[in-house]
Structures are given as structure tokens and as C-alpha cells.
C-alpha positions as CSV (number, residue, x, y, z in Angstrom):
1,M,-59.8,-51.5,15.7
2,T,-58.7,-48.4,15.3
3,Q,-58.0,-46.6,19.0
4,N,-59.5,-42.9,19.4
5,I,-56.7,-40.2,20.3
6,P,-58.3,-37.1,22.5
7,E,-57.8,-34.8,20.7
8,Y,-56.9,-32.1,23.3
9,G,-53.6,-34.5,23.1
10,Y,-52.0,-32.9,19.7
11,P,-51.5,-28.6,20.8
12,Y,-49.5,-30.1,23.8
13,R,-47.6,-32.6,21.7
14,T,-46.6,-29.2,19.5
15,R,-46.7,-26.6,22.8
16,D,-43.4,-29.1,23.9
17,S,-42.1,-29.2,20.4
18,A,-41.5,-25.6,20.1
19,V,-40.4,-24.9,23.6
20,S,-37.5,-27.5,22.7
21,T,-36.9,-25.8,19.2
22,L,-36.7,-22.5,21.0
23,V,-34.2,-24.5,23.7
24,G,-31.6,-25.2,20.8
25,V,-31.9,-22.0,18.9
26,I,-30.7,-20.1,22.6
27,L,-27.9,-22.9,22.9
28,I,-26.5,-22.4,19.6
29,I,-26.5,-18.6,20.0
30,F,-24.4,-19.0,23.6
31,L,-21.9,-21.3,21.7
32,V,-21.5,-19.5,19.1
33,F,-21.2,-16.4,21.2
34,I,-18.5,-18.5,23.2
35,L,-16.2,-19.2,20.0
36,S,-16.5,-15.4,18.6
37,S,-15.1,-14.6,22.1
38,I,-12.4,-17.7,22.0
39,M,-11.0,-17.1,18.6
40,Y,-11.2,-12.9,19.1
41,A,-8.7,-13.2,22.5
42,S,-6.6,-15.4,20.4
43,I,-6.3,-13.5,17.2
44,Y,-6.2,-10.6,19.6
45,G,-3.7,-12.1,21.6
46,L,-1.7,-12.8,18.4
47,V,-1.2,-9.6,17.0
48,N,0.1,-8.6,20.3
49,S,2.4,-11.0,20.3
50,V,4.0,-10.0,17.3
51,E,3.7,-6.0,18.1
52,K,6.8,-4.4,16.2
53,T,9.8,-3.5,18.3
54,A,11.4,0.6,17.6
55,Y,13.7,0.4,15.0
56,V,17.0,2.6,15.0
57,A,20.4,2.7,13.1
58,T,22.9,4.8,15.1
59,E,26.0,5.8,15.4
60,V,28.2,6.1,18.3
61,D,31.3,8.0,19.2
62,I,33.2,8.3,22.4
63,V,34.7,12.0,22.5
64,Y,37.2,14.0,24.1
65,I,36.0,17.2,26.2
66,S,39.2,18.3,27.8
67,Q,41.5,17.0,30.3
68,G,40.6,13.8,31.9
69,T,36.6,13.6,30.4
70,G,34.5,13.2,27.8
71,T,31.1,12.2,26.3
72,I,29.3,9.2,24.5
73,V,27.3,11.7,21.8
74,I,25.0,9.5,19.9
75,T,23.1,9.9,16.2
76,H,19.6,8.8,14.6
77,L,20.8,7.8,11.7
78,N,17.3,6.8,10.9
79,G,14.3,4.9,12.5
80,D,11.6,5.6,14.5
81,V,10.7,8.4,16.7
82,M,11.3,8.0,20.4
83,A,9.9,10.3,23.6
84,Y,12.9,10.2,26.2
85,E,12.2,8.6,29.5
86,N,10.0,9.9,31.3
87,Q,8.5,12.4,28.6
88,S,5.6,13.5,27.0
89,G,6.1,12.8,23.7
90,D,4.3,12.3,20.5
91,A,5.9,9.0,20.1
92,A,5.4,4.9,19.8
93,Y,7.9,4.4,21.5
94,I,9.9,5.5,24.4
95,V,14.0,4.9,24.5
96,Q,15.7,4.4,27.8
97,F,19.8,4.6,27.2
98,V,21.7,2.7,29.8
99,T,25.4,2.7,30.9
100,D,27.5,-0.2,31.6
101,D,30.5,0.3,33.9
102,L,33.1,-1.5,36.2
103,E,30.1,-0.4,39.1
104,G,27.4,-2.5,36.7
105,S,24.3,-0.6,34.2
106,H,23.8,2.5,34.9
107,E,20.5,4.2,33.7
108,V,20.9,7.4,32.4
109,I,19.2,10.5,33.4
110,V,16.6,12.5,31.6
111,D,17.0,15.5,33.1
112,P,14.4,18.1,31.7
113,A,16.1,21.9,31.7
114,L,19.2,19.3,29.1
115,I,16.3,18.7,26.7
116,P,14.6,22.1,26.5
117,G,11.7,22.1,24.9
118,D,12.4,19.2,22.8
119,T,11.0,15.2,24.8
120,T,11.7,13.0,21.2
121,W,14.9,11.4,19.5
122,S,14.5,11.3,16.1
123,P,16.8,10.9,12.7
124,G,18.7,13.5,12.5
125,D,19.1,14.2,16.3
126,Q,22.5,13.8,17.8
127,I,22.3,13.8,22.0
128,F,25.4,13.8,24.1
129,I,26.2,11.3,27.7
130,F,27.3,12.4,30.3
131,K,29.4,11.4,33.9
132,R,28.6,13.7,36.5
133,P,29.1,12.4,40.4
134,D,25.0,11.3,40.7
135,G,25.0,9.7,37.5
136,Y,25.6,9.5,33.9
137,Y,23.3,12.0,32.2
138,L,21.9,13.7,28.8
139,T,21.8,17.0,26.5
140,D,20.7,17.8,23.1
141,D,23.4,20.8,23.3
142,P,26.8,20.1,23.9
143,S,27.0,23.4,26.2
144,G,24.7,21.7,28.3
145,I,27.7,18.6,29.6
146,T,28.3,20.9,32.4
147,G,30.7,20.0,36.3
148,A,31.1,16.9,34.0
149,V,33.8,14.0,36.0
150,P,36.2,11.0,33.9
151,F,34.4,7.9,33.0
152,L,35.8,4.7,35.5
153,P,38.8,3.7,34.0
154,G,38.8,0.2,32.7
155,K,35.5,-0.1,30.4
156,L,32.4,1.6,28.7
157,G,28.9,0.2,27.6
158,L,26.5,1.8,26.4
159,R,23.1,0.0,25.5
160,V,19.6,1.7,23.8
161,I,16.3,0.0,24.7
162,D,12.8,-0.3,23.4
163,L,10.9,0.6,26.5
164,T,8.0,0.2,25.4
165,H,8.7,-3.4,24.5
166,N,12.0,-3.9,26.7
167,Q,14.3,-4.4,23.8
168,V,17.9,-3.7,23.4
169,I,17.8,-1.9,19.3
170,A,21.2,-0.9,19.6
171,L,24.5,-1.7,21.5
172,L,28.1,-0.4,21.7
173,E,30.1,-2.9,22.5
174,P,32.6,-2.0,25.9
175,V,35.7,-0.1,24.9
176,T,38.5,1.2,27.1
177,A,37.6,5.0,27.8
178,S,40.6,6.1,30.3
179,Y,41.9,10.2,29.9
180,Q,44.3,10.2,32.4
181,D,47.1,10.9,29.3
182,T,46.2,11.0,26.4
183,P,42.3,10.6,24.4
184,A,41.0,7.7,24.1
185,P,40.3,6.5,20.6
186,T,37.1,7.1,18.7
187,T,35.2,4.3,19.0
188,D,31.9,3.3,16.2
189,T,30.1,1.4,17.2
190,T,28.8,-1.6,14.7
191,T,25.1,0.0,13.7
192,T,24.8,1.1,10.2
193,P,26.6,3.3,7.2
194,T,28.5,5.9,8.8
195,T,29.0,9.3,8.5
196,I,32.4,10.8,6.5
197,P,33.6,13.1,8.0
198,T,34.6,16.7,5.4
199,T,38.0,17.2,6.1
200,V,39.2,20.8,7.3
201,P,41.8,22.2,6.1
202,T,44.9,22.3,6.4
203,T,48.2,20.5,6.6
204,E,50.2,23.4,6.7
205,P,50.9,26.2,8.9
206,T,49.4,29.7,8.3
207,Q,52.2,31.3,9.6
208,P,55.8,30.3,11.4
209,P,55.7,28.8,14.9
210,D,57.3,31.4,17.5
211,C,60.3,28.2,19.1
212,V,62.3,28.8,21.8
213,N,65.2,27.6,23.6
214,C,66.2,26.0,19.7
215,H,69.4,25.4,18.8
216,P,69.9,25.2,14.5
217,G,68.8,22.8,12.9
218,E,66.3,21.6,16.1
219,S,63.1,23.5,15.6
220,F,60.0,22.1,13.9
221,S,57.4,23.0,11.3
222,V,54.6,22.8,13.3
223,G,51.0,21.8,11.8
224,F,48.2,20.2,12.2
225,T,44.6,18.9,10.3
226,T,41.2,19.0,11.5
227,T,38.4,16.7,10.6
228,T,34.4,17.9,11.3
229,L,32.8,14.7,13.0
230,G,29.2,16.2,13.9
231,H,27.7,19.6,15.1
232,R,30.4,21.4,17.3
233,I,33.0,18.6,17.0
234,V,37.2,18.4,15.8
235,R,39.3,16.8,15.8
236,F,42.4,17.1,15.7
237,K,46.2,15.3,14.4
238,D,49.7,16.6,15.1
239,A,51.3,17.1,11.7
240,S,54.2,18.5,12.9
241,S,57.8,17.4,11.7
242,P,60.5,16.2,12.5
243,Q,57.6,13.9,14.9
244,P,57.5,14.9,18.6
245,N,56.7,13.6,21.8
246,T,55.1,15.5,23.4
247,R,52.2,17.4,22.5
248,I,49.4,20.3,23.7
249,W,47.0,21.9,23.0
250,S,44.3,25.0,23.5
251,F,40.9,25.3,21.9
252,G,41.2,28.7,22.8
253,D,37.5,28.3,25.2
254,G,39.4,27.9,27.5
255,G,39.4,23.5,26.9
256,S,43.2,22.5,26.6
257,A,44.3,18.8,25.9
258,S,47.6,17.0,25.1
259,G,48.4,14.1,22.6
260,E,48.6,12.4,18.7
261,L,45.1,13.6,17.9
262,V,42.3,14.8,19.8
263,E,39.3,15.7,19.9
264,H,37.0,18.5,20.5
265,I,34.1,20.1,21.4
266,F,32.8,23.6,20.3
267,P,30.4,25.6,23.1
268,S,29.2,27.7,20.3
269,A,29.9,28.0,16.6
270,G,32.2,30.8,15.9
271,T,35.9,31.5,15.3
272,Y,38.5,29.8,17.8
273,Q,42.6,30.8,18.2
274,I,44.2,26.9,18.0
275,T,47.7,26.9,19.6
276,L,50.0,23.9,19.1
277,T,53.2,23.7,21.6
278,V,55.8,20.8,20.9
279,K,58.9,19.2,21.9
280,R,60.6,16.4,22.3
281,N,61.5,14.1,25.6
282,N,64.9,16.3,27.4
283,N,64.5,18.4,25.1
284,P,64.4,22.0,26.1
285,C,63.5,23.8,22.3
286,T,59.9,23.8,22.4
287,C,57.5,25.6,18.9
288,T,54.6,27.1,19.2
289,L,52.4,27.1,16.3
290,K,48.8,29.4,16.0
291,R,45.6,29.5,13.6
292,T,42.7,30.7,13.4
293,I,39.5,27.7,12.5
294,T,36.0,28.7,11.8
295,V,33.5,25.6,14.0
296,D,30.1,25.3,12.3
């Protein structure tokens, strides 16, 4: 027996099927959107997590300035351009310098007046860090080193930090920085290549030394060598014979030092008269040599 199905039943079945299909499409679109969002967040987070920190190759020296004081000289040899902290510079990274001494860690103060017109640290740039009573300061010009006081006796270290990623990118291991009697030896970091200094002549005096209170055979043959270390930075080494044990240097710019090996930062390029006075302890014989050098 054939069952008669009312004709009005078919339209309702078709309508229910269409609604179900529409709901399924909406659910699929919603799921695709959710999955896409999750994948985007994951990939973006991964990219951020592996973002490159700054790279910089440096050369760091501790240089004797004058009696009792010194400066840390940092040369940017190669790598990324970095903006100084709290300065508006066109760079992808921000650099911060931190010194470590017996009192703890100290953020180096960046005073715009000491780096006029230059807000970035770029390859070839040389900066000087020195200590004032209220903290460590940075300048890009040796003539900006004013009001300097001696570093604390004991160990002194330096960290160069990529502040954008809070990562240490260069390190000067703590070294002794005491200038009470003689200049501290220049200490290089273990970072990549050092610049070979250019020796300026000469080892022989250009004129006989002036000697006083010397008996026959007691006088010295006084001489010294000079080596250019960087911008207005010169190293002096006594070459007198016989070897004295007291040496006093005058650099012709108001600065002075003592010791066999000293380094000096001149305020500007020019010609300076260098005076070296030598003697032996407990002997009144004293000899002095004056020689003119040119500083570039």
C-alpha cells in the first residue's frame, strides 16, 4: 500500500537542510579565523624571541691623564650603529655603559653637553669615560674631561650593554686602576682586532741634556720614545742610559706624570715641548731633556 505524503512536507525539509549548511559554513569560517590568529601569534612571538641583539667589536684602554687621574678609552672598531642612552638617535639599538668598582656598579652618565651634535656611537668613534665626584661621565672629546677625580683604588671593570635587548655585548674584565705612584699599565680587552700603533721617532735626544750636580761620569744620556695610540693620545717611554729610577715628565700643556712608561691625552692637535727629568735616588745628579713633538 502506497503512503501518501503531503506535498507541504518537502519545503520544510529543504529549508532545514539549508540552515544546517549555513551554520556549518559559519563554524568553519570561525574555526579558520581562530586557527589563523593562533598561528600568527605563534610566528610573531617566535620572530620576536630570536630578534638579533646588537654586535660591536671594541678596543678598550685605561689611559693615564695626569697625576692621580685616568680615563677609559673605548673605540668602536666594527659593528652596529647605536644611540646613546636618553638621546634621540637614528639607530636600531640603544647603548649603555656600566662601570664596576669597589663601591658597586654605576651607570655612566650621558650628558648632552659632553657629546654635542653626536647622538650615536658608530664604527670609528672613540669615547672617553672618566670619574667625577658625583659619578662616571662620557665624552667624545678629550677636552671635555673636566673635573676628573681618580678612579677608586682596586679593580675597575666596564660593561657595554645593548639596552634595547638588555644584553651585555662587550666586557672589560676588572683590572687594577690605581694611579697613586705610577700610571697603571694599559690593558686591552680580549675583543676583536687591535689597532697597531704608529711609533713616532725618535729614541735619541735632539739636543744634549742639561745636567746639574753631576760629578764626572755620573751624568745620563737622556732620551725617550713616543707611540701614538689614538686621537691625541701618546705613550712615552724613557730610553735614558744608565737607567734612572726617578723620572718626571712635563707635557707642555700643564700636565705632568712620573714613571718609565706613561700615557697622555693632549687637549688639541699641535706642537708641544716635552720635558723629561731623570735622576737616581740618593744622588744629586739630575739631567733634563726638552724635545718638541707634533700631535695630530
